[in-house]
C-alpha positions in Angstrom: 20.8 -7.9 19.1 19.9 -11.0 21.1 16.9 -13.3 20.6 14.5 -10.6 19.3 11.1 -12.0 18.7 8.8 -9.4 17.1 5.7 -9.4 14.9 4.2 -6.3 13.5 0.7 -6.3 12.0 -0.3 -4.5 8.8 -1.4 -0.9 9.4 0.5 -0.5 12.7 2.8 2.4 13.4 5.5 1.1 15.7 8.3 3.0 17.4 11.6 1.3 18.3 12.6 3.3 21.3 15.9 3.2 23.1 19.3 4.9 23.6 22.2 4.8 21.1 23.6 1.2 21.0 20.3 -0.4 21.9 20.1 -2.4 18.7 17.5 -0.3 16.8 19.5 0.2 13.7 20.7 -3.4 13.5 17.1 -4.6 13.8 16.1 -2.2 10.9 19.0 -3.4 8.8 17.8 -7.0 9.2 14.3 -6.1 8.2 15.7 -4.3 5.1 17.9 -7.2 4.2 21.1 -5.2 4.6 22.5 -7.7 7.1 21.5 -11.3 7.7 20.6 -12.6 11.2 23.3 -14.9 12.7 20.4 -17.1 13.9 16.7 -17.2 13.2 15.0 -15.4 10.3 13.3 -12.2 9.2 10.2 -12.2 7.1 8.7 -9.1 5.5 5.2 -9.1 4.0 5.2 -12.8 3.7 8.6 -13.2 2.0 12.3 -12.4 2.4 13.4 -8.8 3.1 15.3 -8.8 -0.3 12.2 -9.8 -2.3 10.0 -7.2 -0.5 12.5 -4.4 -1.2 13.1 -5.5 -4.8 9.4 -5.3 -5.6 9.1 -1.8 -4.2 7.0 -2.9 -1.2 9.3 -1.3 1.4 10.5 2.3 1.6 13.3 3.3 3.9 14.7 6.6 5.3 18.1 5.8 6.9 20.5 8.0 8.8 23.0 8.1 5.9 22.8 9.1 2.2 22.6 12.3 0.3 20.4 13.7 -2.6 21.4 13.8 -6.2 22.5 17.3 -7.0 21.5 19.6 -9.9 17.9 18.4 -10.1 14.8 20.1 -8.8 12.8 18.3 -6.2 10.1 17.5 -8.8 12.7 16.2 -11.2 14.2 13.9 -8.6 10.9 12.5 -7.5 9.8 12.0 -11.2 13.0 10.1 -11.9 12.6 7.8 -8.9 9.0 7.0 -9.6 9.9 5.9 -13.1 12.0 3.1 -11.6 9.0 1.3 -10.1 6.1 -0.7 -11.6 3.3 1.0 -9.6 4.7 4.1 -8.1 2.8 6.8 -6.2 1.9 9.8 -8.4 4.5 12.6 -8.2 1.9 15.1 -7.1 0.8 12.9 -4.3 4.4 12.3 -3.2 5.0 16.1 -3.0 1.8 16.6 -1.1 2.4 13.9 1.5 5.9 15.1 2.0 4.9 18.7 2.4 7.1 19.7 -0.6 4.7 21.5 -2.9 6.2 24.9 -2.3 9.8 23.5 -2.7 9.1 21.4 -5.8 11.0 23.7 -8.2 14.0 24.2 -5.9 17.4 22.6 -6.6 18.2 19.8 -4.2 21.5 21.4 -3.2 19.7 24.6 -2.2 17.3 23.1 0.3 17.3 23.7 4.0 18.1 20.9 6.4 14.4 20.3 7.2 13.5 20.4 3.5 16.3 17.9 2.7 14.9 15.5 5.3 11.4 15.8 3.8 12.8 15.1 0.3 14.5 12.0 1.7 11.1 11.0 3.1 9.6 11.7 -0.4 12.2 9.4 -2.0 11.3 6.7 0.4 7.6 6.8 -0.4 8.0 7.2 -4.2 7.5 3.4 -4.8 4.1 3.6 -3.0 5.4 1.1 -0.4 3.3 -1.0 2.0 5.9 -0.8 4.7 7.8 2.4 5.6 11.0 2.2 7.8 12.7 5.2 9.3 15.9 5.3 11.4 16.1 8.4 13.6 14.4 10.5 10.9 14.3 13.8 12.9 17.9 14.0 14.1 19.3 17.5 13.5 15.8 18.9 12.7 14.6 22.0 14.5 11.3 22.1 16.3 9.3 23.4 13.4 10.9 21.0 10.9 10.0 18.1 13.2 6.4 19.2 13.5 6.1 19.4 9.7 7.8 16.0 9.2 5.6 14.1 11.7 2.5 15.7 10.1 3.6 14.2 6.8 4.3 10.8 8.2 1.0 10.6 10.0 -0.8 11.5 6.7 1.1 8.6 5.1 0.3 6.2 7.9 -3.4 7.2 7.7 -3.6 5.6 4.2 -3.3 2.2 5.9 0.4 1.6 5.5 2.7 0.0 8.1 5.3 2.3 9.6 8.3 1.4 11.8 10.5 4.2 13.1 13.5 4.2 15.4 13.9 7.1 17.9 15.4 7.9 21.3 12.8 10.6 21.9 10.0 9.3 24.1 7.8 12.3 23.1 8.0 11.3 19.4 7.0 7.7 20.2 4.2 8.9 22.4 2.8 11.3 19.8 3.2 9.3 16.7 3.2 5.5 17.4 0.4 3.1 18.1 2.9 0.8 19.8 6.3 1.1 21.4 9.0 -1.5 21.4 11.6 -0.5 24.1 15.1 -1.8 23.4 18.2 -1.9 25.6 21.5 -3.6 25.1 20.2 -5.6 22.1 17.1 -6.9 23.7 13.4 -6.0 23.8 12.6 -5.1 27.4 9.0 -3.9 26.9 6.4 -3.9 24.2 3.1 -2.1 24.4 1.3 1.3 24.2 3.2 4.3 25.4 0.9 4.4 28.4 1.8 0.8 29.3 5.5 1.5 28.8 5.5 4.6 31.0 3.5 2.7 33.7 6.1 0.0 33.8 9.1 2.2 34.1 7.7 5.0 36.3 8.7 5.1 40.0 7.1 6.9 42.8 8.7 7.6 46.2 6.9 8.6 49.3 8.9 9.9 52.2 7.7 10.4 55.8 9.3 11.1 59.1 7.8 9.1 62.0 10.1 9.7 65.1 7.8 7.8 67.5 7.6 4.6 65.5 10.0 1.7 66.3 12.4 0.8 63.5 11.4 -2.8 63.6 7.8 -1.8 62.9 8.9 0.2 59.8 11.0 -2.7 58.5 7.9 -4.9 58.8 6.0 -2.8 56.3 5.8 -4.4 52.8 
């Protein structure tokens, strides 16, 4: 990434939108403290990324990682909530993630969509103030995506800040208050989805005017 300057207010749901290689994942890794900026700095909730993560203030759902096997979904969530000083109640985690019907299933027996929802549940177990998701619906079918975004909107409605990376414009349009459009490591646009679409849209009008001199057409601005 190059010279990114971005501030996100508490309670915002922001989409990092762009193709593969745009810099979305690198930006997320800096916010999570997984990599350090070569120049400049990253601040999360008034402190360093490391401190915010260490205190359970940040939850993350990344593209990699697998679930612990041979536990039920409820057992997994219960174990994780025990690691934090002020976790979200297990019942609330299951409800927000849409996992109440799958709570007694073994993690290795889950469908792809259920597995993604459990990974979301793991991310919110600490009751974070900031939720970060990197391409969360990759490989989900249409119904699994619908259920997932319903869960995320319910979480965001509690006043939490959400940042998610996607290359699907329709996901950003339906679920974000604000879109940050990235390309080749830079922010090229920042605003609502309506503003973004207005900037990048192009309209072409074609007409045939055989009786008009070429010089007159060239003079039109």
